[in-house]
C-alpha positions as CSV (number, residue, x, y, z in Angstrom):
1,M,131.2,-202.6,21.8
2,K,127.6,-201.7,22.5
3,T,125.2,-201.3,19.6
4,P,123.5,-197.9,19.1
5,W,120.0,-199.1,20.2
6,K,121.4,-200.3,23.5
7,R,123.0,-196.9,24.1
8,G,119.6,-195.2,23.4
9,A,117.7,-197.4,25.8
10,V,120.1,-196.7,28.5
11,L,119.7,-192.9,28.0
12,V,115.9,-193.2,28.1
13,L,116.0,-195.2,31.3
14,V,118.3,-192.6,33.0
15,A,115.9,-189.8,32.0
16,L,112.9,-191.6,33.5
17,L,114.8,-192.2,36.7
18,G,115.6,-188.4,36.9
19,V,112.0,-187.3,36.4
20,G,110.8,-189.8,39.0
21,L,113.4,-188.7,41.5
22,G,112.4,-185.0,40.9
23,L,108.8,-185.7,41.6
24,V,109.6,-187.5,44.9
25,I,111.7,-184.6,46.1
26,R,109.0,-181.9,45.1
27,E,106.3,-183.8,47.0
28,W,108.5,-184.2,50.0
29,I,109.6,-180.5,50.2
30,L,106.4,-178.6,49.0
31,P,102.9,-179.1,50.6
32,S,100.1,-180.3,48.3
33,P,97.6,-177.5,47.3
34,K,94.2,-177.7,48.9
35,P,91.2,-178.1,46.6
36,V,89.2,-174.8,46.0
37,P,85.5,-175.2,46.6
38,P,83.2,-174.1,43.8
39,P,81.5,-170.6,44.1
40,P,77.9,-170.6,45.6
41,A,75.0,-170.7,43.2
42,A,73.5,-167.3,42.3
43,S,70.2,-168.3,43.9
44,E,71.7,-168.7,47.3
45,P,73.6,-165.5,48.3
46,V,75.8,-165.5,51.3
47,I,74.6,-163.1,54.1
48,P,77.1,-162.7,56.9
49,R,75.4,-162.0,60.4
50,A,77.5,-161.0,63.3
51,I,74.7,-161.8,65.9
52,P,71.5,-163.8,65.5
53,V,68.3,-161.8,65.0
54,P,65.6,-162.6,67.5
55,Q,62.5,-164.1,66.1
56,G,59.8,-161.4,65.4
57,L,62.2,-158.4,65.5
58,E,62.0,-157.8,61.8
59,S,58.2,-157.3,61.9
60,H,58.5,-155.0,65.0
61,A,61.0,-152.8,63.2
62,A,58.8,-152.6,60.1
63,G,55.5,-151.6,61.8
64,G,55.7,-151.6,65.6
65,L,57.7,-148.4,66.0
66,L,55.3,-146.4,63.7
67,Q,52.3,-147.8,65.5
68,E,53.8,-146.8,68.9
69,I,54.5,-143.2,67.6
70,N,51.0,-143.0,66.2
71,R,49.5,-144.1,69.5
72,E,51.5,-141.4,71.3
73,Y,50.2,-138.8,68.9
74,V,46.6,-139.9,69.4
75,E,46.9,-139.9,73.2
76,I,48.6,-136.4,73.3
77,L,46.0,-134.8,71.0
78,S,43.0,-136.5,72.8
79,R,44.1,-134.6,75.9
80,I,44.6,-131.2,74.4
81,V,41.7,-130.9,71.9
82,P,39.0,-130.6,74.6
83,S,41.0,-127.7,76.1
84,V,40.7,-125.6,72.9
85,V,37.4,-123.7,72.4
86,N,35.7,-121.8,69.7
87,I,35.2,-118.0,70.3
88,F,32.5,-115.9,68.7
89,T,32.5,-112.1,69.2
90,A,29.9,-109.6,68.2
91,R,31.1,-106.0,67.6
92,P,29.1,-102.9,66.8
93,V,29.9,-101.6,63.3
94,S,28.5,-98.7,61.3
95,V,27.0,-99.0,57.8
96,D,27.2,-96.0,55.5
97,V,23.8,-95.1,54.0
98,G,23.2,-96.9,50.7
99,E,25.7,-99.7,51.3
100,A,24.6,-103.2,51.7
101,V,27.6,-104.6,53.6
102,P,29.1,-103.8,57.0
103,S,32.1,-101.5,57.1
104,T,34.3,-100.4,59.9
105,E,35.7,-97.5,58.0
106,S,34.2,-94.0,57.9
107,S,33.7,-92.2,54.7
108,P,34.3,-88.4,54.6
109,R,32.2,-88.2,51.4
110,N,29.2,-89.8,53.0
111,P,29.3,-89.2,56.7
112,K,25.7,-90.1,57.4
113,R,25.4,-93.4,59.2
114,A,22.7,-96.0,59.6
115,P,22.0,-97.8,62.9
116,L,24.5,-100.3,64.2
117,D,24.7,-103.8,62.9
118,E,26.4,-106.8,64.5
119,E,29.6,-108.2,63.0
120,T,30.5,-111.8,64.1
121,S,34.1,-112.9,64.0
122,L,35.6,-116.3,64.8
123,G,38.6,-117.5,66.6
124,S,40.0,-119.9,69.2
125,G,41.0,-120.0,72.9
126,V,42.6,-122.3,75.4
127,I,41.1,-123.3,78.7
128,L,43.8,-122.8,81.4
129,S,41.9,-123.4,84.7
130,P,39.1,-125.5,86.1
131,Q,37.5,-122.2,87.2
132,G,36.9,-121.3,83.5
133,H,39.8,-119.0,82.6
134,I,40.4,-119.0,78.9
135,L,43.4,-117.5,77.1
136,T,43.0,-116.0,73.6
137,N,44.2,-113.1,71.4
138,A,43.4,-109.6,72.3
139,H,42.6,-108.7,68.7
140,L,39.7,-111.2,68.7
141,V,37.8,-109.7,71.6
142,K,38.8,-106.1,71.7
143,N,35.7,-103.8,71.6
144,A,33.4,-106.8,71.6
145,R,29.9,-106.2,72.9
146,E,29.3,-109.9,73.4
147,I,31.6,-112.9,73.6
148,R,30.4,-116.5,73.4
149,V,32.5,-119.6,73.9
150,Q,31.7,-123.0,72.5
151,L,33.4,-126.0,74.0
152,F,34.5,-129.1,72.1
153,D,31.5,-131.0,73.3
154,G,29.1,-128.4,71.9
155,R,28.2,-126.5,75.1
156,R,27.9,-122.8,74.7
157,Y,28.5,-120.1,77.4
158,Q,28.5,-116.3,77.6
159,A,32.1,-115.2,78.5
160,K,33.3,-112.3,80.6
161,L,36.4,-110.4,79.6
162,I,38.8,-110.3,82.6
163,G,41.3,-108.2,80.8
164,L,43.4,-107.8,77.7
165,D,47.0,-106.9,77.0
166,E,47.3,-105.4,73.5
167,P,51.1,-105.2,73.4
168,A,51.3,-109.0,73.8
169,D,48.0,-109.6,72.0
170,I,46.7,-111.6,74.9
171,A,43.3,-111.5,76.5
172,V,41.7,-113.6,79.4
173,L,38.1,-114.6,79.4
174,K,36.1,-116.5,82.0
175,I,33.1,-118.7,81.7
176,E,30.9,-120.4,84.4
177,A,31.1,-124.1,83.4
178,K,31.9,-127.5,85.0
179,G,33.9,-130.4,83.7
180,L,36.5,-128.3,82.0
181,I,39.8,-129.8,80.9
182,P,42.6,-127.2,81.2
183,A,45.8,-127.3,79.2
184,L,49.1,-127.5,80.9
185,W,51.9,-124.9,80.4
186,G,55.1,-125.8,78.7
187,D,58.4,-123.9,78.5
188,S,58.8,-122.2,75.1
189,D,62.5,-121.4,76.0
190,R,63.2,-125.1,75.7
191,L,62.0,-125.3,72.1
192,E,64.6,-125.9,69.4
193,V,64.4,-125.4,65.7
194,G,63.3,-128.7,64.2
195,D,61.1,-129.7,67.2
196,Q,57.7,-131.1,66.2
197,V,54.7,-129.1,67.2
198,F,50.9,-129.3,66.7
199,A,48.6,-126.3,66.0
200,V,45.1,-126.9,67.5
201,G,42.2,-124.5,66.8
202,N,39.1,-123.8,64.7
203,P,40.3,-122.8,61.2
204,F,37.4,-121.6,59.1
205,G,35.1,-122.7,61.9
206,L,36.1,-126.3,61.7
207,S,36.2,-127.2,65.4
208,G,39.0,-129.2,66.9
209,S,41.3,-129.2,63.9
210,V,44.9,-130.3,64.3
211,S,47.9,-129.6,62.0
212,R,51.4,-130.9,62.5
213,G,54.7,-129.2,61.7
214,I,58.1,-128.2,63.1
215,V,59.5,-125.1,64.8
216,S,60.9,-123.3,61.8
217,A,62.6,-120.4,63.7
218,K,62.5,-118.6,67.1
219,G,62.7,-115.0,68.1
220,R,60.9,-113.8,65.0
221,N,59.9,-110.1,64.9
222,P,57.7,-109.5,61.8
223,N,56.7,-106.0,63.0
224,L,53.0,-106.7,63.4
225,S,53.0,-104.0,66.0
226,A,55.5,-101.2,66.5
227,S,54.9,-101.2,70.3
228,G,54.3,-104.9,70.8
229,F,56.5,-107.4,72.5
230,E,57.2,-109.6,69.5
231,N,59.4,-112.7,69.9
232,Y,57.3,-115.1,67.9
233,I,57.8,-118.8,67.3
234,Q,57.7,-119.5,63.6
235,T,56.2,-122.8,62.5
236,D,55.1,-124.5,59.3
237,A,52.2,-126.2,61.0
238,A,49.2,-125.0,59.0
239,I,47.6,-122.0,60.7
240,N,44.6,-120.4,59.0
241,P,41.9,-117.8,59.8
242,G,40.1,-119.1,62.9
243,N,43.3,-120.6,64.4
244,S,44.1,-117.3,66.2
245,G,44.1,-117.8,69.9
246,G,44.5,-121.5,69.6
247,A,47.1,-123.8,71.1
248,L,50.6,-124.6,69.8
249,I,51.8,-127.7,71.7
250,N,54.9,-129.8,71.8
251,V,55.2,-133.6,71.6
252,E,54.6,-133.8,75.4
253,G,51.2,-132.2,74.9
254,L,52.3,-129.0,76.7
255,L,51.2,-125.5,75.7
256,V,54.3,-123.8,74.2
257,G,52.6,-121.0,72.2
258,I,49.4,-119.2,71.3
259,N,48.8,-119.1,67.5
260,T,48.3,-115.5,66.5
261,A,49.2,-114.7,62.9
262,I,50.1,-116.0,59.4
263,Y,52.3,-114.7,56.7
264,S,50.1,-114.9,53.6
265,R,49.0,-112.9,50.6
266,S,46.0,-115.1,49.9
267,G,44.6,-115.3,53.4
268,G,45.4,-119.0,53.7
269,S,48.4,-120.9,55.1
270,N,51.7,-120.6,53.2
271,G,53.6,-122.6,55.8
272,I,54.7,-119.5,57.7
273,G,52.7,-119.1,61.0
274,F,53.6,-117.2,64.1
275,A,52.8,-118.1,67.7
276,I,53.3,-116.1,70.9
277,P,55.7,-118.0,73.1
278,S,54.2,-119.5,76.3
279,K,56.7,-117.5,78.4
280,I,55.2,-114.2,77.2
281,A,51.6,-115.5,77.2
282,R,51.9,-116.9,80.7
283,F,53.3,-113.7,82.1
284,A,50.4,-111.7,80.6
285,Y,47.8,-114.4,81.6
286,E,48.9,-114.5,85.3
287,S,49.0,-110.7,85.5
288,L,45.6,-110.3,84.1
289,V,44.1,-113.0,86.3
290,A,45.7,-111.5,89.4
291,R,45.4,-107.8,88.8
292,G,43.2,-107.2,85.7
293,K,46.2,-105.6,83.9
294,V,49.8,-106.4,83.0
295,V,52.6,-104.5,84.8
296,R,55.8,-104.2,82.9
297,G,59.2,-102.7,83.3
298,F,60.0,-99.3,81.8
299,L,63.4,-97.9,80.7
300,G,62.4,-94.9,78.6
301,V,64.2,-95.2,75.3
302,E,63.1,-95.5,71.7
303,A,65.6,-97.3,69.4
304,Q,66.1,-98.5,65.9
305,D,68.0,-101.4,64.2
306,V,71.7,-101.1,63.4
307,D,72.5,-101.7,59.8
308,E,75.9,-101.6,58.0
309,D,75.7,-97.9,57.5
310,M,75.0,-97.2,61.2
311,Q,77.8,-99.7,62.1
312,Q,80.3,-97.6,60.2
313,A,78.9,-94.2,61.3
314,F,79.0,-95.1,65.0
315,N,82.2,-97.2,64.8
316,L,80.6,-100.4,66.0
317,P,82.1,-103.9,65.8
318,D,79.0,-105.4,64.2
319,T,75.3,-104.7,63.4
320,S,73.8,-106.1,66.6
321,G,72.3,-103.9,69.3
322,A,69.6,-101.2,69.7
323,L,70.5,-97.7,68.5
324,V,68.9,-95.2,70.9
325,T,67.0,-92.5,68.9
326,R,65.3,-90.9,71.9
327,V,65.6,-90.8,75.7
328,E,62.5,-89.8,77.6
329,P,63.1,-87.0,80.1
330,N,63.1,-88.1,83.8
331,S,63.0,-91.8,82.7
332,P,65.3,-94.5,84.2
333,A,67.4,-94.3,81.0
334,A,67.8,-90.5,81.4
335,K,68.7,-90.8,85.1
336,A,71.3,-93.5,84.2
337,G,73.0,-91.2,81.7
338,L,72.0,-92.8,78.4
339,R,71.9,-90.5,75.4
340,R,70.6,-90.4,71.8
341,G,73.2,-92.2,69.6
342,D,74.2,-94.8,72.3
343,V,74.0,-98.4,71.1
344,I,72.8,-100.8,73.8
345,V,74.3,-104.3,73.3
346,R,73.8,-106.0,76.7
347,Y,70.9,-105.6,79.2
348,H,71.0,-107.3,82.6
349,G,73.5,-109.9,81.4
350,M,71.7,-110.7,78.1
351,N,72.9,-109.9,74.6
352,V,70.7,-107.4,72.7
353,R,70.4,-108.2,69.0
354,D,67.8,-105.6,68.1
355,P,65.3,-103.1,69.6
356,A,62.5,-105.7,69.8
357,E,64.7,-107.9,72.0
358,L,65.6,-104.9,74.2
359,R,61.9,-104.0,74.6
360,L,61.0,-107.6,75.5
361,Y,63.8,-107.8,78.2
362,V,62.8,-104.5,79.7
363,S,59.1,-105.5,79.8
364,E,59.9,-108.6,81.8
365,T,61.9,-106.7,84.4
366,S,60.2,-106.0,87.7
367,A,59.9,-102.4,88.9
368,S,62.7,-101.1,91.2
369,T,65.2,-103.7,89.8
370,V,68.7,-102.2,89.1
371,V,70.1,-103.6,85.9
372,P,73.5,-103.2,84.2
373,I,73.4,-101.9,80.7
374,I,76.4,-102.1,78.4
375,F,76.5,-99.8,75.4
376,Y,78.8,-98.2,72.8
377,R,79.3,-94.4,72.7
378,D,81.9,-92.9,70.3
379,G,83.3,-96.4,69.6
380,K,83.9,-97.1,73.3
381,S,82.2,-99.7,75.5
382,L,80.6,-98.2,78.6
383,T,78.4,-99.6,81.4
384,V,75.7,-97.8,83.5
385,Q,73.2,-99.0,86.1
386,A,69.5,-98.2,85.5
387,Q,66.7,-98.6,88.0
388,I,63.7,-99.9,86.1
389,T,60.3,-98.4,87.0
390,E,56.7,-99.6,86.2
391,Q,55.7,-98.8,82.6
392,P,53.3,-95.8,82.6
393,D,50.2,-95.7,80.4
394,Q,51.4,-95.3,76.9
395,G,48.5,-93.1,75.9
396,A,49.2,-90.7,78.7
397,R,52.6,-89.3,77.7
398,T,53.5,-86.5,75.4
399,E,56.7,-86.4,73.4
400,E,58.4,-84.3,76.2
401,G,57.5,-86.9,78.8
402,S,54.9,-84.8,80.5
403,R,51.7,-86.5,81.6
404,W,48.3,-85.8,80.2
405,Q,45.4,-85.2,82.6
406,V,43.0,-87.8,81.2
407,V,39.3,-87.0,81.7
408,R,36.8,-89.8,81.7
409,T,33.1,-89.0,80.9
410,G,32.0,-92.2,82.7
411,E,28.6,-93.8,82.5
412,L,26.4,-90.8,81.6
413,G,23.7,-92.8,79.9
414,N,23.9,-90.7,76.7
415,A,26.0,-90.5,73.6
416,F,29.0,-89.0,75.5
417,A,29.5,-92.0,77.8
418,G,32.8,-93.9,77.9
419,L,35.2,-91.4,76.5
420,Q,38.8,-90.8,77.7
421,I,39.9,-87.3,76.6
422,V,42.6,-84.7,77.1
423,N,43.2,-81.1,76.2
424,L,45.4,-80.1,73.4
425,D,48.9,-78.9,74.2
426,D,51.8,-77.8,72.0
427,S,53.2,-81.3,71.4
428,L,49.8,-82.6,70.4
429,R,49.2,-79.7,68.0
430,A,52.6,-80.4,66.5
431,Q,51.9,-84.1,66.2
432,L,48.5,-83.4,64.5
433,G,49.9,-80.7,62.3
434,L,47.7,-78.0,63.8
435,Q,48.4,-74.3,64.2
436,S,49.4,-73.0,67.6
437,H,45.9,-71.5,68.3
438,A,44.0,-74.6,67.4
439,S,41.6,-75.9,70.0
440,G,39.6,-79.1,70.6
441,V,39.5,-82.3,72.6
442,Y,41.9,-85.2,71.9
443,V,40.4,-88.7,72.2
444,V,42.8,-91.0,74.1
445,D,40.5,-94.0,74.2
446,V,36.9,-95.2,73.9
447,E,35.9,-97.6,76.6
448,E,34.2,-100.9,76.1
449,G,30.4,-100.6,75.9
450,A,30.5,-96.9,75.0
451,P,27.9,-95.8,72.4
452,S,30.7,-94.3,70.3
453,L,32.7,-97.5,70.3
454,D,34.1,-98.1,66.7
455,L,32.8,-94.7,65.7
456,L,35.2,-92.5,67.5
457,Q,38.8,-93.6,67.6
458,P,41.9,-92.9,69.7
459,G,43.6,-90.0,67.9
460,D,40.4,-88.2,66.9
461,L,40.1,-84.5,67.6
462,I,36.6,-83.4,68.6
463,E,36.0,-79.8,67.5
464,E,32.3,-79.3,67.6
465,I,29.0,-80.9,68.9
466,R,25.6,-80.7,67.3
467,K,22.4,-81.8,68.9
468,V,19.2,-82.4,67.0
469,G,17.3,-79.1,66.6
470,K,20.0,-77.1,68.3
471,A,22.9,-74.9,67.2
472,A,26.4,-76.2,67.0
473,E,28.6,-75.8,70.1
474,K,32.3,-75.2,69.8
475,V,34.5,-77.6,71.9
476,R,37.6,-75.8,73.0
477,N,38.7,-78.1,75.9
478,T,37.6,-80.9,78.1
479,A,35.6,-78.6,80.3
480,D,33.4,-77.6,77.4
481,L,32.7,-81.2,76.4
482,L,31.9,-82.2,80.0
483,R,29.5,-79.2,80.3
484,I,27.7,-80.2,77.1
485,A,27.7,-83.9,78.1
486,T,26.3,-83.5,81.6
487,A,23.6,-81.2,80.3
488,E,22.4,-83.8,77.8
489,R,19.7,-85.8,79.6
490,A,17.7,-87.2,76.7
491,K,18.9,-90.3,74.9
492,E,19.1,-88.7,71.5
493,P,21.7,-89.0,68.8
494,V,24.5,-86.5,68.8
495,L,26.7,-85.3,65.9
496,F,30.4,-85.1,66.7
497,Y,32.4,-82.9,64.3
498,I,35.9,-84.4,64.3
499,R,39.3,-84.2,62.7
500,R,40.8,-87.6,61.8
501,G,44.1,-87.5,60.0
502,G,43.8,-85.1,57.2
503,A,40.0,-85.3,57.0
504,Q,37.2,-83.6,58.8
505,T,33.9,-85.3,59.2
506,F,30.7,-85.7,61.2
507,V,30.0,-88.8,63.2
508,L,26.5,-89.6,64.4
509,V,26.5,-91.4,67.8
510,R,23.4,-93.0,69.1
511,P,23.1,-93.7,72.8
């Protein structure tokens, strides 16, 4: 019989043998765990790189690209700045007696006038040919007695006015100079909103100034002129007084617009400027250089915008289109069958959003071209074919479409020179609010260089003439005025008694 301590020793030995056998089996069946490396120190972050970075690329990305863009800007602007000129114009203005500052407005209360002064205005222009042709705004040079051009290098020249196109606000000048650097035309139709552009001009007389911005919008029609062909480029590049007539260029250094106006209550740039697209400017420029005038297409309608009320009233699908308010008799529109109340939505394959766009499309159409016009009438879509004609003189049509017989006084060498006048008819009397028996001579235009330039205006009605020391002579028609004008041999001042708007006044004209 075994003693108790012997039995305990045996049990302990068996237990140890079991534990050892279990460890051997575990090691044989299960793989040993691999050691886990310690985490990297905080001062040495791990940066994975898929591909190696070439030596020096980091420094190129930081500064090289900006330097390259900067060099491109400098090169582009160095080419265009010499093509932009400074324009000075001198206009005759009248000064009311007792006033110390020039004024271009007449005063019915104090019609006596002092001798003419010279008013100098400032603007910009763009050289477009080695022969000295310069493009600028018509409003800068209209009625100017003298035009001077200063080049970027300081040279000054007397400029000749080749022609102007007021509807597009474009004028062409010419100087006799050598070594000119003309700008190159760009395509304004390729511009997109967001494209970078540069405005180059002479704001506040600071020659060769450049501002940078983007194209903010296209096809703007701010109604600067009821009869103009407005399809402006809007930009936030700073445009200020003196920039008018200057260049708007793209990043290729090409001329894409002519700066013409700003939207501002203070007179300075508010980040909203307008430029004439190069497509319109080039059309006017080439016509003025070739013919001395701009020939445009004519349809013969007046139209208004379509708003939501008009959309409902005329049963239209949307508010786009040009609502015809008047069709001129014997015009292409009348012959094609268009009527008042029609809404033109497509012209020659192009959508018409508003009357300004229709006016622009028609103006760019060559005479004798037959164009399809899609319009709505009584809620139905119809199509007509209209043969476009050349646009007649806007100042020589009455409301009924009849032509005025314009009489020109010509170069008489006296106070009557340079007038374009017509007789009154019933439509003019109605337009001026006159009685049916009213008489007088209606001023259609005052030619450049005329003694009465900026004194008489288109729309004035000449009713009476007074010569110094002589009795007043009634002017009933153009024959009366021509008789008085041709009998005046002396270069003496003449008083014109005129009706202008609701006021009647005397205007003293000195030859």
